[in-house]
N, CA and C atoms as a LAMMPS dump frame, in Angstrom:
ITEM: TIMESTEP
0
ITEM: NUMBER OF ATOMS
555
ITEM: BOX BOUNDS ff ff ff
-5.0000000000000000e+02 5.0000000000000000e+02
-5.0000000000000000e+02 5.0000000000000000e+02
-5.0000000000000000e+02 5.0000000000000000e+02
ITEM: ATOMS id mol type element x y z
1 1 1 N 0.816 -1.199 0
2 1 2 C 0 0 0
3 1 3 C 0.858 1.261 0
4 2 1 N 1.76 1.339 0.97
5 2 2 C 2.618 2.527 1.06
6 2 3 C 3.514 2.641 -0.174
7 3 1 N 3.976 1.491 -0.656
8 3 2 C 4.8 1.485 -1.864
9 3 3 C 4.022 2.015 -3.061
10 4 1 N 2.748 1.626 -3.156
11 4 2 C 1.9 2.094 -4.26
12 4 3 C 1.73 3.611 -4.198
13 5 1 N 1.505 4.129 -2.999
14 5 2 C 1.341 5.579 -2.824
15 5 3 C 2.616 6.297 -3.245
16 6 1 N 3.779 5.759 -2.816
17 6 2 C 5.068 6.375 -3.149
18 6 3 C 5.316 6.332 -4.663
19 7 1 N 5.051 5.171 -5.273
20 7 2 C 5.273 5.034 -6.717
21 7 3 C 4.362 5.962 -7.513
22 8 1 N 3.113 6.064 -7.074
23 8 2 C 2.165 6.959 -7.746
24 8 3 C 2.641 8.408 -7.643
25 9 1 N 3.077 8.801 -6.444
26 9 2 C 3.568 10.173 -6.235
27 9 3 C 4.798 10.431 -7.105
28 10 1 N 5.715 9.457 -7.143
29 10 2 C 6.935 9.627 -7.939
30 10 3 C 6.614 9.759 -9.424
31 11 1 N 5.698 8.938 -9.913
32 11 2 C 5.297 8.984 -11.322
33 11 3 C 4.708 10.352 -11.661
34 12 1 N 3.825 10.826 -10.791
35 12 2 C 3.19 12.121 -11.039
36 12 3 C 4.199 13.27 -10.969
37 13 1 N 5.182 13.175 -10.058
38 13 2 C 6.207 14.222 -9.958
39 13 3 C 7.084 14.227 -11.208
40 14 1 N 7.417 13.03 -11.706
41 14 2 C 8.211 12.938 -12.947
42 14 3 C 7.466 13.6 -14.092
43 15 1 N 6.159 13.351 -14.159
44 15 2 C 5.349 13.943 -15.222
45 15 3 C 5.336 15.467 -15.113
46 16 1 N 5.32 15.996 -13.899
47 16 2 C 5.345 17.446 -13.712
48 16 3 C 6.643 18.046 -14.242
49 17 1 N 7.76 17.378 -13.949
50 17 2 C 9.061 17.865 -14.425
51 17 3 C 9.118 17.77 -15.95
52 18 1 N 8.614 16.673 -16.514
53 18 2 C 8.604 16.517 -17.975
54 18 3 C 7.731 17.576 -18.642
55 19 1 N 6.594 17.863 -18.037
56 19 2 C 5.708 18.902 -18.586
57 19 3 C 6.417 20.249 -18.582
58 20 1 N 7.159 20.529 -17.528
59 20 2 C 7.932 21.776 -17.465
60 20 3 C 8.965 21.811 -18.594
61 21 1 N 9.683 20.7 -18.77
62 21 2 C 10.687 20.644 -19.842
63 21 3 C 10.045 20.896 -21.207
64 22 1 N 8.883 20.276 -21.445
65 22 2 C 8.174 20.457 -22.717
66 22 3 C 7.782 21.917 -22.915
67 23 1 N 7.229 22.534 -21.87
68 23 2 C 6.823 23.937 -21.969
69 23 3 C 8.014 24.836 -22.265
70 24 1 N 9.148 24.545 -21.651
71 24 2 C 10.321 25.4 -21.829
72 24 3 C 10.972 25.227 -23.197
73 25 1 N 10.76 24.084 -23.852
74 25 2 C 11.348 23.922 -25.19
75 25 3 C 10.658 24.844 -26.192
76 26 1 N 9.42 25.236 -25.893
77 26 2 C 8.686 26.12 -26.802
78 26 3 C 9.11 27.572 -26.661
79 27 1 N 9.856 27.884 -25.603
80 27 2 C 10.305 29.261 -25.418
81 27 3 C 11.43 29.567 -26.388
82 28 1 N 11.367 30.727 -26.972
83 28 2 C 12.366 31.121 -27.952
84 28 3 C 13.628 31.606 -27.258
85 29 1 N 14.718 30.998 -27.562
86 29 2 C 16.012 31.456 -27.047
87 29 3 C 16.769 32.063 -28.221
88 30 1 N 18.02 32.307 -28.068
89 30 2 C 18.814 32.903 -29.135
90 30 3 C 19.01 31.979 -30.328
91 31 1 N 18.861 30.68 -30.106
92 31 2 C 19.083 29.7 -31.17
93 31 3 C 17.768 29.213 -31.756
94 32 1 N 17.826 28.812 -33.018
95 32 2 C 16.649 28.251 -33.682
96 32 3 C 16.439 26.817 -33.186
97 33 1 N 15.173 26.441 -33.046
98 33 2 C 14.832 25.086 -32.626
99 33 3 C 13.502 24.702 -33.278
100 34 1 N 13.403 23.468 -33.724
101 34 2 C 12.155 23.024 -34.35
102 34 3 C 11.015 22.998 -33.33
103 35 1 N 11.334 22.869 -32.052
104 35 2 C 10.309 22.841 -31.001
105 35 3 C 9.534 24.162 -30.947
106 36 1 N 10.113 25.192 -31.503
107 36 2 C 9.478 26.509 -31.51
108 36 3 C 8.17 26.5 -32.303
109 37 1 N 8.112 25.711 -33.379
110 37 2 C 6.924 25.692 -34.238
111 37 3 C 6.193 24.342 -34.241
112 38 1 N 6.723 23.347 -33.529
113 38 2 C 6.116 22.011 -33.504
114 38 3 C 4.664 22.021 -33.075
115 39 1 N 4.315 22.872 -32.149
116 39 2 C 2.967 22.861 -31.572
117 39 3 C 1.922 23.602 -32.41
118 40 1 N 2.36 24.277 -33.477
119 40 2 C 1.414 25.038 -34.302
120 40 3 C 0.437 24.108 -35.02
121 41 1 N -0.81 24.551 -35.113
122 41 2 C -1.849 23.797 -35.83
123 41 3 C -2.117 24.495 -37.162
124 42 1 N -2.254 23.696 -38.222
125 42 2 C -2.469 24.211 -39.566
126 42 3 C -3.792 23.678 -40.094
127 43 1 N -4.541 24.529 -40.775
128 43 2 C -5.806 24.105 -41.366
129 43 3 C -5.493 23.257 -42.598
130 44 1 N -5.883 21.992 -42.556
131 44 2 C -5.589 21.055 -43.627
132 44 3 C -6.894 20.419 -44.083
133 45 1 N -7.407 20.884 -45.204
134 45 2 C -8.669 20.406 -45.764
135 45 3 C -9.794 20.4 -44.716
136 46 1 N -9.907 21.505 -44.012
137 46 2 C -11.01 21.682 -43.069
138 46 3 C -10.76 21.183 -41.659
139 47 1 N -9.644 20.517 -41.386
140 47 2 C -9.356 20.067 -40.015
141 47 3 C -8.006 20.628 -39.562
142 48 1 N -7.856 20.76 -38.261
143 48 2 C -6.609 21.288 -37.699
144 48 3 C -5.611 20.144 -37.522
145 49 1 N -4.446 20.309 -38.139
146 49 2 C -3.398 19.285 -38.058
147 49 3 C -2.137 19.916 -37.477
148 50 1 N -1.348 19.145 -36.722
149 50 2 C -0.063 19.67 -36.251
150 50 3 C 0.856 19.936 -37.452
151 51 1 N 1.642 20.977 -37.362
152 51 2 C 2.553 21.357 -38.449
153 51 3 C 3.478 20.206 -38.829
154 52 1 N 3.889 19.417 -37.841
155 52 2 C 4.813 18.306 -38.11
156 52 3 C 4.195 17.233 -39.003
157 53 1 N 2.853 17.215 -39.127
158 53 2 C 2.205 16.202 -39.956
159 53 3 C 1.918 16.675 -41.377
160 54 1 N 2.185 17.946 -41.669
161 54 2 C 1.949 18.439 -43.028
162 54 3 C 3.207 19.006 -43.68
163 55 1 N 4.313 19.057 -42.917
164 55 2 C 5.54 19.632 -43.474
165 55 3 C 6.769 19.077 -42.767
166 56 1 N 7.89 19.231 -43.428
167 56 2 C 9.183 18.869 -42.855
168 56 3 C 9.772 20.133 -42.227
169 57 1 N 10.176 20.05 -40.966
170 57 2 C 10.732 21.208 -40.264
171 57 3 C 12.199 20.923 -39.988
172 58 1 N 13.067 21.889 -40.326
173 58 2 C 14.499 21.701 -40.101
174 58 3 C 15.138 23.019 -39.668
175 59 1 N 16.231 22.901 -38.943
176 59 2 C 17.009 24.074 -38.557
177 59 3 C 18.128 24.192 -39.578
178 60 1 N 18.074 25.259 -40.394
179 60 2 C 19.085 25.393 -41.444
180 60 3 C 20.376 26.013 -40.921
181 61 1 N 20.271 26.937 -39.982
182 61 2 C 21.457 27.46 -39.3
183 61 3 C 21.021 27.944 -37.919
184 62 1 N 21.922 28.561 -37.178
185 62 2 C 21.641 28.928 -35.784
186 62 3 C 20.479 29.906 -35.624
187 63 1 N 20.167 30.671 -36.671
188 63 2 C 19.128 31.69 -36.544
189 63 3 C 17.95 31.523 -37.506
190 64 1 N 17.83 30.366 -38.149
191 64 2 C 16.687 30.209 -39.055
192 64 3 C 16.147 28.776 -39.084
193 65 1 N 14.835 28.716 -39.306
194 65 2 C 14.126 27.442 -39.405
195 65 3 C 13.56 27.349 -40.813
196 66 1 N 13.669 26.176 -41.42
197 66 2 C 13.138 25.95 -42.764
198 66 3 C 11.974 24.972 -42.676
199 67 1 N 10.856 25.356 -43.288
200 67 2 C 9.674 24.497 -43.312
201 67 3 C 9.362 24.179 -44.771
202 68 1 N 9.317 22.887 -45.088
203 68 2 C 9.014 22.457 -46.449
204 68 3 C 7.724 21.637 -46.425
205 69 1 N 6.623 22.224 -46.906
206 69 2 C 5.346 21.484 -46.919
207 69 3 C 5.407 20.305 -47.879
208 70 1 N 4.647 19.27 -47.577
209 70 2 C 4.618 18.097 -48.442
210 70 3 C 3.726 18.329 -49.649
211 71 1 N 2.813 19.278 -49.552
212 71 2 C 1.964 19.635 -50.686
213 71 3 C 2.118 21.124 -50.951
214 72 1 N 2.162 21.487 -52.224
215 72 2 C 2.345 22.892 -52.593
216 72 3 C 1.204 23.768 -52.081
217 73 1 N -0.003 23.206 -51.993
218 73 2 C -1.169 23.978 -51.552
219 73 3 C -1.114 24.327 -50.065
220 74 1 N -0.208 23.724 -49.32
221 74 2 C -0.128 23.953 -47.877
222 74 3 C 0.722 25.165 -47.502
223 75 1 N 1.399 25.784 -48.465
224 75 2 C 2.267 26.919 -48.156
225 75 3 C 1.487 28.059 -47.505
226 76 1 N 0.378 28.463 -48.113
227 76 2 C -0.409 29.587 -47.58
228 76 3 C -0.985 29.285 -46.19
229 77 1 N -1.605 28.108 -45.955
230 77 2 C -2.115 27.83 -44.607
231 77 3 C -1.017 27.801 -43.529
232 78 1 N 0.17 27.319 -43.895
233 78 2 C 1.273 27.279 -42.933
234 78 3 C 1.719 28.703 -42.598
235 79 1 N 1.853 29.546 -43.635
236 79 2 C 2.207 30.953 -43.401
237 79 3 C 1.183 31.615 -42.481
238 80 1 N -0.079 31.346 -42.749
239 80 2 C -1.173 31.918 -41.972
240 80 3 C -1.073 31.484 -40.499
241 81 1 N -0.775 30.206 -40.274
242 81 2 C -0.654 29.678 -38.906
243 81 3 C 0.513 30.325 -38.166
244 82 1 N 1.615 30.547 -38.87
245 82 2 C 2.783 31.173 -38.239
246 82 3 C 2.474 32.625 -37.886
247 83 1 N 1.823 33.336 -38.803
248 83 2 C 1.479 34.743 -38.564
249 83 3 C 0.478 34.868 -37.407
250 84 1 N -0.462 33.919 -37.309
251 84 2 C -1.498 33.973 -36.272
252 84 3 C -0.979 33.535 -34.905
253 85 1 N 0.169 32.867 -34.872
254 85 2 C 0.702 32.38 -33.593
255 85 3 C 1.218 33.546 -32.76
256 86 1 N 1.475 33.259 -31.488
257 86 2 C 1.975 34.297 -30.586
258 86 3 C 3.502 34.378 -30.586
259 87 1 N 4.141 33.797 -31.604
260 87 2 C 5.6 33.78 -31.658
261 87 3 C 6.195 35.107 -32.105
262 88 1 N 5.415 35.906 -32.818
263 88 2 C 5.917 37.188 -33.303
264 88 3 C 6.964 37.023 -34.393
265 89 1 N 6.824 36 -35.215
266 89 2 C 7.785 35.742 -36.291
267 89 3 C 7.13 35.948 -37.645
268 90 1 N 7.94 36.345 -38.621
269 90 2 C 7.436 36.567 -39.967
270 90 3 C 8.062 35.549 -40.909
271 91 1 N 7.225 34.755 -41.586
272 91 2 C 7.764 33.765 -42.521
273 91 3 C 8.132 34.408 -43.864
274 92 1 N 9.216 33.931 -44.46
275 92 2 C 9.622 34.355 -45.807
276 92 3 C 9.474 33.142 -46.708
277 93 1 N 8.73 33.303 -47.809
278 93 2 C 8.479 32.17 -48.692
279 93 3 C 9.236 32.321 -50.002
280 94 1 N 9.874 31.235 -50.409
281 94 2 C 10.548 31.171 -51.703
282 94 3 C 10.098 29.875 -52.356
283 95 1 N 9.125 29.97 -53.246
284 95 2 C 8.576 28.774 -53.882
285 95 3 C 7.779 27.968 -52.877
286 96 1 N 8.23 26.749 -52.616
287 96 2 C 7.514 25.906 -51.66
288 96 3 C 8.217 25.843 -50.304
289 97 1 N 9.294 26.588 -50.147
290 97 2 C 10.037 26.573 -48.89
291 97 3 C 9.731 27.826 -48.084
292 98 1 N 9.42 27.621 -46.827
293 98 2 C 9.162 28.741 -45.924
294 98 3 C 10.341 28.832 -44.968
295 99 1 N 10.91 30.019 -44.875
296 99 2 C 12.047 30.225 -43.974
297 99 3 C 11.631 31.224 -42.905
298 100 1 N 11.958 30.908 -41.655
299 100 2 C 11.693 31.82 -40.547
300 100 3 C 13.038 32.233 -39.968
301 101 1 N 13.333 33.537 -40.065
302 101 2 C 14.567 34.06 -39.495
303 101 3 C 14.285 34.569 -38.088
304 102 1 N 15.103 34.14 -37.138
305 102 2 C 14.925 34.558 -35.754
306 102 3 C 15.857 35.725 -35.454
307 103 1 N 15.294 36.894 -35.175
308 103 2 C 16.156 38.017 -34.83
309 103 3 C 16.771 37.786 -33.456
310 104 1 N 17.94 38.36 -33.2
311 104 2 C 18.542 38.185 -31.87
312 104 3 C 17.645 38.822 -30.799
313 105 1 N 17.61 38.215 -29.639
314 105 2 C 16.78 38.724 -28.554
315 105 3 C 17.426 39.955 -27.913
316 106 1 N 16.588 40.921 -27.565
317 106 2 C 17.095 42.093 -26.853
318 106 3 C 17.306 41.711 -25.39
319 107 1 N 18.105 42.514 -24.69
320 107 2 C 18.377 42.253 -23.269
321 107 3 C 17.079 42.276 -22.461
322 108 1 N 16.205 43.227 -22.794
323 108 2 C 14.927 43.351 -22.085
324 108 3 C 14.072 42.098 -22.29
325 109 1 N 14.027 41.62 -23.535
326 109 2 C 13.232 40.428 -23.848
327 109 3 C 13.817 39.192 -23.15
328 110 1 N 15.138 39.11 -23.086
329 110 2 C 15.782 37.987 -22.389
330 110 3 C 15.378 37.962 -20.915
331 111 1 N 15.391 39.135 -20.287
332 111 2 C 15.03 39.217 -18.864
333 111 3 C 13.557 38.854 -18.669
334 112 1 N 12.714 39.31 -19.592
335 112 2 C 11.279 38.999 -19.525
336 112 3 C 11.067 37.485 -19.657
337 113 1 N 11.754 36.863 -20.609
338 113 2 C 11.645 35.415 -20.784
339 113 3 C 12.197 34.666 -19.568
340 114 1 N 13.26 35.207 -18.986
341 114 2 C 13.847 34.602 -17.801
342 114 3 C 12.858 34.612 -16.636
343 115 1 N 12.135 35.724 -16.484
344 115 2 C 11.102 35.81 -15.438
345 115 3 C 9.997 34.786 -15.713
346 116 1 N 9.641 34.649 -16.989
347 116 2 C 8.609 33.685 -17.369
348 116 3 C 9.051 32.256 -17.025
349 117 1 N 10.32 31.96 -17.281
350 117 2 C 10.862 30.637 -16.966
351 117 3 C 10.773 30.394 -15.457
352 118 1 N 11.135 31.402 -14.667
353 118 2 C 11.047 31.287 -13.21
354 118 3 C 9.618 31.034 -12.758
355 119 1 N 8.672 31.719 -13.388
356 119 2 C 7.253 31.555 -13.052
357 119 3 C 6.793 30.131 -13.376
358 120 1 N 7.191 29.624 -14.548
359 120 2 C 6.839 28.253 -14.929
360 120 3 C 7.439 27.248 -13.942
361 121 1 N 8.674 27.525 -13.499
362 121 2 C 9.325 26.66 -12.507
363 121 3 C 8.545 26.646 -11.199
364 122 1 N 8.081 27.816 -10.767
365 122 2 C 7.273 27.9 -9.544
366 122 3 C 5.986 27.101 -9.683
367 123 1 N 5.35 27.188 -10.847
368 123 2 C 4.127 26.419 -11.09
369 123 3 C 4.399 24.914 -10.983
370 124 1 N 5.537 24.476 -11.515
371 124 2 C 5.895 23.052 -11.439
372 124 3 C 6.127 22.645 -9.984
373 125 1 N 6.775 23.513 -9.21
374 125 2 C 7.013 23.212 -7.789
375 125 3 C 5.69 23.112 -7.033
376 126 1 N 4.752 24.007 -7.346
377 126 2 C 3.432 23.961 -6.703
378 126 3 C 2.743 22.635 -7.032
379 127 1 N 2.849 22.204 -8.282
380 127 2 C 2.244 20.93 -8.687
381 127 3 C 2.87 19.772 -7.905
382 128 1 N 4.185 19.813 -7.74
383 128 2 C 4.879 18.754 -6.998
384 128 3 C 4.442 18.762 -5.537
385 129 1 N 4.319 19.955 -4.953
386 129 2 C 3.866 20.032 -3.554
387 129 3 C 2.43 19.553 -3.397
388 130 1 N 1.6 19.805 -4.395
389 130 2 C 0.224 19.296 -4.346
390 130 3 C 0.21 17.767 -4.386
391 131 1 N 1.099 17.202 -5.168
392 131 2 C 1.209 15.741 -5.235
393 131 3 C 1.643 15.212 -3.867
394 132 1 N 2.608 15.911 -3.237
395 132 2 C 3.049 15.516 -1.888
396 132 3 C 1.87 15.556 -0.917
397 133 1 N 1.093 16.623 -0.985
398 133 2 C -0.063 16.767 -0.089
399 133 3 C -1.041 15.599 -0.274
400 134 1 N -1.322 15.247 -1.525
401 134 2 C -2.232 14.131 -1.803
402 134 3 C -1.687 12.82 -1.228
403 135 1 N -0.39 12.575 -1.424
404 135 2 C 0.228 11.339 -0.931
405 135 3 C 0.186 11.3 0.598
406 136 1 N 0.491 12.43 1.238
407 136 2 C 0.451 12.5 2.708
408 136 3 C -0.971 12.234 3.204
409 137 1 N -1.945 12.759 2.498
410 137 2 C -3.345 12.555 2.876
411 137 3 C -3.713 11.07 2.796
412 138 1 N -3.253 10.408 1.748
413 138 2 C -3.526 8.974 1.602
414 138 3 C -2.893 8.177 2.742
415 139 1 N -1.672 8.565 3.146
416 139 2 C -0.995 7.887 4.25
417 139 3 C -1.775 8.096 5.544
418 140 1 N -2.227 9.323 5.783
419 140 2 C -3.016 9.623 6.987
420 140 3 C -4.309 8.811 7.013
421 141 1 N -4.929 8.642 5.848
422 141 2 C -6.15 7.838 5.769
423 141 3 C -5.877 6.381 6.166
424 142 1 N -4.731 5.857 5.708
425 142 2 C -4.373 4.485 6.077
426 142 3 C -4.176 4.369 7.588
427 143 1 N -3.554 5.376 8.189
428 143 2 C -3.355 5.385 9.638
429 143 3 C -4.699 5.463 10.358
430 144 1 N -5.576 6.308 9.86
431 144 2 C -6.898 6.49 10.463
432 144 3 C -7.691 5.181 10.426
433 145 1 N -7.538 4.434 9.338
434 145 2 C -8.243 3.153 9.205
435 145 3 C -7.494 2.02 9.898
436 146 1 N -6.411 2.362 10.604
437 146 2 C -5.593 1.403 11.359
438 146 3 C -4.994 0.31 10.463
439 147 1 N -4.662 0.685 9.225
440 147 2 C -4.047 -0.279 8.312
441 147 3 C -2.52 -0.229 8.397
442 148 1 N -2.002 0.86 8.982
443 148 2 C -0.556 0.995 9.196
444 148 3 C -0.323 1.547 10.597
445 149 1 N 0.904 1.376 11.099
446 149 2 C 1.241 1.907 12.429
447 149 3 C 1.739 3.348 12.288
448 150 1 N 1.894 4.008 13.422
449 150 2 C 2.394 5.393 13.406
450 150 3 C 3.83 5.448 12.91
451 151 1 N 4.624 4.438 13.233
452 151 2 C 6.003 4.392 12.757
453 151 3 C 6.048 4.281 11.235
454 152 1 N 5.19 3.432 10.686
455 152 2 C 5.127 3.294 9.223
456 152 3 C 4.675 4.601 8.585
457 153 1 N 3.737 5.272 9.251
458 153 2 C 3.264 6.561 8.736
459 153 3 C 4.424 7.562 8.689
460 154 1 N 5.189 7.626 9.788
461 154 2 C 6.31 8.566 9.869
462 154 3 C 7.34 8.261 8.776
463 155 1 N 7.663 6.981 8.61
464 155 2 C 8.631 6.597 7.572
465 155 3 C 8.121 6.962 6.176
466 156 1 N 6.848 6.704 5.934
467 156 2 C 6.26 7.005 4.622
468 156 3 C 6.277 8.507 4.363
469 157 1 N 5.953 9.293 5.377
470 157 2 C 5.966 10.755 5.213
471 157 3 C 7.37 11.26 4.931
472 158 1 N 8.376 10.705 5.64
473 158 2 C 9.772 11.095 5.389
474 158 3 C 10.173 10.746 3.963
475 159 1 N 9.764 9.563 3.527
476 159 2 C 10.059 9.096 2.177
477 159 3 C 9.46 10.042 1.13
478 160 1 N 8.204 10.401 1.329
479 160 2 C 7.505 11.29 0.393
480 160 3 C 8.163 12.668 0.382
481 161 1 N 8.598 13.134 1.57
482 161 2 C 9.263 14.438 1.643
483 161 3 C 10.595 14.412 0.891
484 162 1 N 11.351 13.322 1.04
485 162 2 C 12.63 13.201 0.323
486 162 3 C 12.389 13.222 -1.19
487 163 1 N 11.343 12.518 -1.612
488 163 2 C 10.97 12.478 -3.021
489 163 3 C 10.635 13.884 -3.52
490 164 1 N 9.859 14.604 -2.719
491 164 2 C 9.471 15.973 -3.069
492 164 3 C 10.708 16.856 -3.202
493 165 1 N 11.612 16.775 -2.239
494 165 2 C 12.838 17.582 -2.274
495 165 3 C 13.653 17.272 -3.53
496 166 1 N 13.73 15.986 -3.88
497 166 2 C 14.488 15.563 -5.061
498 166 3 C 13.908 16.207 -6.327
499 167 1 N 12.59 16.167 -6.484
500 167 2 C 11.983 16.695 -7.7
501 167 3 C 11.954 18.22 -7.721
502 168 1 N 11.882 18.859 -6.567
503 168 2 C 11.971 20.325 -6.519
504 168 3 C 13.373 20.753 -6.967
505 169 1 N 14.404 20 -6.533
506 169 2 C 15.777 20.294 -6.975
507 169 3 C 15.901 20.122 -8.488
508 170 1 N 15.253 19.073 -9.008
509 170 2 C 15.297 18.823 -10.45
510 170 3 C 14.652 19.981 -11.22
511 171 1 N 13.531 20.493 -10.704
512 171 2 C 12.875 21.65 -11.326
513 171 3 C 13.821 22.848 -11.305
514 172 1 N 14.496 23.063 -10.171
515 172 2 C 15.45 24.171 -10.071
516 172 3 C 16.558 24.049 -11.117
517 173 1 N 17.049 22.83 -11.324
518 173 2 C 18.108 22.614 -12.314
519 173 3 C 17.613 22.9 -13.729
520 174 1 N 16.398 22.456 -14.038
521 174 2 C 15.822 22.683 -15.377
522 174 3 C 15.658 24.188 -15.612
523 175 1 N 15.133 24.889 -14.619
524 175 2 C 14.912 26.333 -14.733
525 175 3 C 16.245 27.065 -14.881
526 176 1 N 17.236 26.679 -14.068
527 176 2 C 18.547 27.332 -14.119
528 176 3 C 19.192 27.141 -15.493
529 177 1 N 19.1 25.924 -16.035
530 177 2 C 19.689 25.642 -17.346
531 177 3 C 19.016 26.483 -18.428
532 178 1 N 17.697 26.618 -18.372
533 178 2 C 16.969 27.395 -19.38
534 178 3 C 17.301 28.877 -19.255
535 179 1 N 17.411 29.374 -18.021
536 179 2 C 17.756 30.787 -17.825
537 179 3 C 19.157 31.083 -18.355
538 180 1 N 20.093 30.159 -18.121
539 180 2 C 21.451 30.342 -18.654
540 180 3 C 21.436 30.347 -20.182
541 181 1 N 20.632 29.465 -20.755
542 181 2 C 20.514 29.396 -22.212
543 181 3 C 19.944 30.717 -22.752
544 182 1 N 18.966 31.256 -22.041
545 182 2 C 18.358 32.523 -22.461
546 182 3 C 19.338 33.691 -22.39
547 183 1 N 20.105 33.738 -21.325
548 183 2 C 21.002 34.876 -21.105
549 183 3 C 22.283 34.791 -21.922
550 184 1 N 22.585 33.618 -22.468
551 184 2 C 23.789 33.467 -23.315
552 184 3 C 23.557 34.213 -24.631
553 185 1 N 24.554 34.914 -25.073
554 185 2 C 24.412 35.701 -26.308
555 185 3 C 24.924 34.917 -27.492
């Protein structure tokens, strides 16, 4: 029982850290990354499709992304999706190839993105603490139902706290790495 609670908490904490990593890959840093446009949805014959399913996305150099649609008719919808996104990027089209040039980030924008990264990190920590709270509650319920002893409860709570500390540290490392990446010129 206690092992199941611990494993469930650990699984959920891992997912929180992974979700943070995924969110941070979408943030624009000084370098081009395909993750920047992966999440965009494109209108494809009346339905919304992920950009990765209608075009080939590649990083041509450190400051530009190249998108090559699989069908010539998809160029305009892809351009439209990029313009409508909150990325603030302008696509340049040459035939069937769409190129997105990433301008260098200003110092002010870097600091703003850094604050955003810190905020996302805090949200991940809150999620991890909520998972800890749920696990502690489950342990208390087992104690209340006399299914475990007080010593087992104490050990389980210590275990859950150690797990929480481990994943909070991991979130701090992810946030620190992203902030360093942002501030690097």
